N, C-alpha and C positions, 0 to 999 in steps of 0.2 A: 504494499499500498504505500509506505512512504516513498519507494522509488517513483511510483506513478504518480505520487503527488508532485514531486519535485522535476519529473519530466514534463507535466503538464502546465507547471508555472513558466518553464522554460519555453514552452510553445506559445504561451500568451504575453511574455515579457519580451515582444518584438515591436518596433516602431510601427510596423503595419497595422496589427492587432489592437494597438492602443489606440491610432490614430480612428479606426473602425469604431471602436467603443464610444471616442468622444465624439463621435458625429452621430451615432445611433443613440445615444442618451436623451439628446435633445427632441429628438423625432418621437421616441417613446413617450415623454413628458408631454408633448404636443398632442397625441394622439389619445393620450389619457386625460387632457383637459377639455377637449371638445365632449360634450353629453352624447352619446348613441355610437361613438367611436370606440376608443378603449382597445386593448391588446388584440381581441380576436380580429377586429376590422384591420388594425394597422399590420399585424402578423401575417393575416390571409393577403393582403395587397401586396406585401414585399415578400411573398416566400417565392414568386418566380423569379426576382433580383438573386437569390441565392444559388439558384442552379447552375449559373457559371462560376460560383465560388469553388473554393476548397471547401470540404467538410466542416472544418473546424471555424473557418472565416463566417460561412453561411448559420450555422449553427449559433455561434455566440452573438452574430448579429439578432437573429430572432430573440436569444434569451436575454439580451440587454432592452430590448424593445419591451419585452415582457415584464422586465424588474420596474423600469421606467413608467410604464404605464399606471402603474399603481399609484405613485407619489403624484402623477399628473392630475388624478382624479381628484385626491385633496387638494390641490391648487383652487380649483373651481369652485369645490364644496366650501371651502372656508371664506374666499371671498366673495362669490356672488350667490353664494345659498344654493348650488346647484351641482351636484355631483357628477362628475364627468364620467365615474363608472359605478355601476351599483355596492362596489366594495367601499366607497367613499361616503355611504349616507349617514353612518354613525359619525364619520368626521367632522359632517356641517352641523351635527346636533350641538357640541359645543366650539368648532372652530368658526362659524358664521358670528355668534355671539359675542365672542372674543374680537374679532374684526370690526364688529358693529361699535366696540367702544373703545376703538383705536388701537387694538393689540394685534392686527395681522401679522406685523414682523414676526412676533412672538409666537404666535400660531402657526404660521409657514414655518418657523425653524424648529418648532417643535413637531411638527410632521414628518419634517425632513429626518431630524435626527432620529425619530422613534422608526421611521421606515428603514432607515438606514439599519439599526440597531437589530430591527426583527428580522430583516433579510438575511443579514449576515449570521445571526444567531441560527436560522433555517440551513444555510448553506454549509454552517459547519457540521449542523447533525447530519446533514445529506451526506457529506464527507465520509464521515468515519459510522455513520450508523443505518446507511441506505438500505441494506439487504436485512436488516434486522426489523426495521419499522416496516418495511414492507409487508414481510410475514406476519405481523401484527394486524396490518392494516387488510390484508386477504382474509382474516377470521371475520370481518364483517359479511353478514349475509342480510337479507330481507328484515329479518327482524330486528336487527341491529340498526340499519337505515331508519326504519319506522321509529326507534326509541329515539334516536338523534334529532329526527325530524321533529316530533312531539316537544323534546326538551328543548331545541331551538325556537320553537314557536313560544312557549310559555316563557321562556327566559326574556325574550324580548317584551312581551304582555306585561309581566311580573315587574319590568324596570320601570315601568309608568310609577308616577306617584301615588299616593292613596287617594288624590282627587281625582285622577284621571285613569285609573286602573279600570274602570267599568269603561270609559270612553276606549281604552285600549283593547280591552276585551270586546267589543263590538268592533273595532276597526280589523283587529286580528279575525275575526268571524266573516268578516266583509272579504279580506283578503284571500281565506280558505274557499269561501264561495266562488269568486272571481277565478281561483286555479282549476275549479271544474268545467270553465268555459272551454269548448272545443270537444274534438272527438275523443272519445274514450281511448286510453292507450293500449286496453288490454281487449279491446272490442272495436266494433263497426259503429256503435251508437255516437250520433252527434248529441251533445248536451248545450242547451242555452245560446245556440248559435242564433235561431230566429230566421235559419235558413241564409244566413249572410256566409259565403264561402270563406271569406277571409278570416272568420273566427274557426273554423274548423280546426285549424293547428292551435287553439287557444291565443291568449291576450299576448300579444308581444312582449317581452319583458321591458327592454331599453326604451320603448316609446311610452309604457307605463311610467316609467321611472324619471324620464324627461317631463312627462305632463306631470306627475304627483309634486316633485320639487322644482324644476326649472319654470315650467309655464306657471305654476302657481304663485312661484315667488315674485316673477313678472307683473302678476295681476296685484299681488299685494302692495308692489312699489307702486304701480299707476295708481292704487288708491292712497297711498299716502302723499302723492302729489310730488312734483319735480321739486328736489332740493339736494343741495350739496352735501356730502358726507364729511365731516370733519375729522380729520384723522389725528389722533393725540398718541404721543410715546413711541413715534414711529424712529427713535433714534437707534444706533447700531450698538447701544451699551450692551444689551442681553446679548451677548456673542455666543459664538458655539461653546466654548469653555462653560460658560454660565447655565446653557441649555443641556450640556452634560451633567452638570451638578444637578440639576432640575432632575434630571432622568435618574440619577443615583438615588434623590428622594422618594422617586416612583418606581423603584427596583422591582417591589414584588407585582405590580400591575405590568410592568415591563416583561419581566420573565413569565408569569401566569399567561399574558397574551401572546408571547411569542411561541410557548408551547401548545397553546389551543391553537393558533394559526398554522403550525407545523403539523400538529396531529390530525387536523379536520383537514388539512390539504393533501395530506398522503392517503384520505379515504376516497377511493375515486367515484366521482358523482357530487362530490361537495364542491366547493368553491370560496373565495373569499369572501362574498357577502355573507355568507353563514357565518363564517369565522369572526369577521367582525363583531356581527350582531352578538354572537354569544360572548365573545371577548368583552365588549362593551359593557353588557349585562351585568358580567359577572364582577367586572370592576365597579360597578355601581353597587351591586348588592354587597360587597365586601367594602365599601367606604364608610367612613365613620360620616360622610356627610352628603348621602345621597341626593338630598334637596339642591345641592349645586350643579348636579349632572344637566345637561341642555341648557345652562345657562352661561357655559362660558368656562367650563372646568377643564382645566389643560390635561388632567388624567385619563379625560374620555379621550382627547384626541391620541394620546400615548397610546391607549388599549387598542383604539382603533387601527390606527395605523400599524402599528408593530404586528398586530394579528395578521390584517390582511396582506402584508408586504411578507411574512413568514410562510405565508402559504406558497410562496414561490419555489423555495426549496421544496416543499411536503409535496407539491404536486408531481417534482421530478422524481420524487421517491418511487412512486410505483412505475413510473413513465421508463426510467433507465434499469431500474432493477429486474422489472417483470414483464414490460412492453405494453403497460395498461396505463392509458393516460388519465390523470388525477382529475381535469377538467376540460371543459372546452379548447381552453388556449393549449394545454398539452396535447390535446389530440390532434390539432392542425401540427405542433411541433412533431409528432410520431411520423405524419406525412412527410416533413423534412427529412427527417432521419432516413426514412426509407428510400426516399427520391437521392439523396446521396453513398446508398448501397449500407447503411448501417441499421443493423437491428437490434432494437434495444431488449434487453432482457440479460439474465445471468453472464451469458458468455460475452456479451459487450464488455463488461469490467477485466475478463482475462483476455479478449483478443484486441481491445482499440482501449486500453487502460489510460494511455496518454490523453487521448482525445475525451475520454471522461472526466478526470480532471481536469484538465485544460478547460471543459464547461465551466465546472465548480470556481476554478480561478477567474474566470471572465466575469462570473455572476458577483465574487467578491469586489473586483476592479469596478462592476458596474455600479454596485452599491456606494462605493467611495467616489465616484464621479457624479452620482446623484444627490450626494450630501454636498459634493462642493456646488454643482449647479444650482442645488435648491436653497442653499445657504446664500450664495452672493448673488442671485437675482429673486429672493424674497422681497427684497424692498422695491425693485420694479413691478413686481408682480403686485404687491399691495398698493400700489400708487393707482391701480384700476378702481379702489375706492374712492378716488377723488371725482371720477367721474359722476356728473349728474345724472339722477334717476330718467330724467327725460331721455338721454343719449344710451343709460345702460339697458332701459325696457328692452328697445329695439335689438339692441344686439343679443340679450340672452333670447330673445323670442326667434330671431333669425337662426342662431347657432342651434337652438333646441331642435326647432322645426327640421332644421336639416341634417342634424342628427338623428332625427325618429325616422326621417325618409332614407337616408344613408344605408341603414341595416337592411331591408328587403327592397330597396327603391319603390316604396309603395306609398301613394298618395293617403291610402287608408291607414296607415300606421301614423301619419301626421293628424289625422281625424281624431286616432286614439288617443295621441298625446294633449290634442287640444280638450277633448274631453274630459281627461284624467286631469288636466290643468285645473279646470273650472271645478271639479271634485275636491281636488286637492286644496283650493282656495277655500271653498266652503268649510270644509272639515278643519282646515287651521283656524277659521273666524269663530269656530265653536269649541276651539281647546282641543280637538280629537286628534291623537297622535298618529302620524303617517308611517312611521317605520314599520309597526304591526301589519298594516295592508301589505307591504312590499312581502314582509316574511312570508306571508300566508301564500302569497303566489309564488313563492320561490321553494317554499317548503311542502307546500299542499300536496304538488303531485307526487313528491317523493313520498310523503307519508300515504297517500292512497294507494299507490302502487304497490309499495313495500308489503304494507297489511295485507292488501288482497294477494299478494304473492306467499305471504307466510301462511295465510289461513288456507289457501289452495296446497300448500306443502304438508299441512297439519289437518288435511281434510276437513277443515273447518273448527277446528280446536283453539281457543284462544290462549289455552296455556302455555302455548310456545314462546309467548312473547315475554313470560316468566321464568320458562325454564331455561332458557340461554342466558347465561353469566351477564354477558355485557349488557344485553338489550334490559335485563330485569335490573341492573344497577341505575341505567340511566333513566326510566321508567321509576324506580324508587327516589330518586334525586327530585323526578318532576313532581311526583306526588307530595313529597315533602315541601317545595317550595309553593305548590297550589294551598295546602294547607296552612302553611304559613301566612299565606296572604289572605285567605278567609279568614283565619283568626283575626288579624291586623282589623280587616274591614267590621267584621261581626262585633268584637269588642273594641273597638273603637282606639286599639293602642297603636302607640307609634313603633313603628319598626326599629329594631335594633340590629346594627349591621357589625362586621367585624370578621 
């Protein structure tokens, strides 16, 4: 292993590779910033460019864009309350409130430092523990997927304050209902499509995200009227050293969130959005002051960004070790490997160990470059807040609708974004939390399909959910969370955390 690591670093530390990474990181940040684009679109568009490259260059180019896009999603989430990617939804909950009170530079710096630490953490685990973690991830079957999906939904709903818990329960239920729209994945029955052909595949996720968060934000800004946003505390005094000291004070959140992201990323079929929700909810649950979350709590940014970036290393674990993509992005990267004559799996570590460890080295360099770009461009990014709402609103709407259209080149998706923009605007006005809706849409299909497949395997016996140790553990934790929340509501007690 040591020989492979050394040879991998030697392959990456050459001027050509370093220049390639330097050029690719800004590109990845840009596709992450643009709502509706993200790593999937960026990698898909750029994949043909890698065909004429050496295998190492082509794969490392895609990996760099993959890593950088997650931080890019945080930039737009913090500055204009519009997540560039679904993984950045939890980042905007505290990032944008910080920006509104004049701490945009601090929020952006916290995001890039947490992103870097989470990403580096996952790459280190990937380097030394990939085969072991992959074997554990393979133990997850239908019952475990169902238990994790239910756990994730309940975690997000329960993270709502006592005043908004019932509203969070309502919006979470709405999300689960919306997840049933479209053709039954295990049959041919169409549900709630109202004979609309475009709905047969279900509601498109990215247009829904763009509508709920970006379009609704534009409508809210329009209602507030055109006015300039005054920036306060935008100096550079809170530098990297101070931010790393802040990370040290929040080390438990950082470690837990990075572990959550790496673990969830290693489970095929999950992704950064799920890990971000789970890590954010856990950070809020364990906090001694959960009431500050959603109002500009830096711990929330740390949890969200370290977890969604640590997914990058976690998702590569099953891909490289077993040839199983961990998420849609790594599924595209699997195609890139095959195009270059590389077959992911156990033999890849033996036959092409230099290439494998060079990819790990490129990811580490990529995160260091993300740290540099993110820190030095935080102030110019934050200057966007000086733009008056009269100018900012049209920009948000144009970018949002372009992003919604770009996913499937469909005007129908633009209509979906507009409708959900109105829905998000109305829900926000009445203090209904939006994240539970999205979590229901993301995890609803996973929960439904996994439950049905589990019952098919057990011939209708529900006992299979509690006879499997991993699923029983997650369902037990879920039950404890629900009972605790019910106790707080019924007896009107204040929640104690820790």
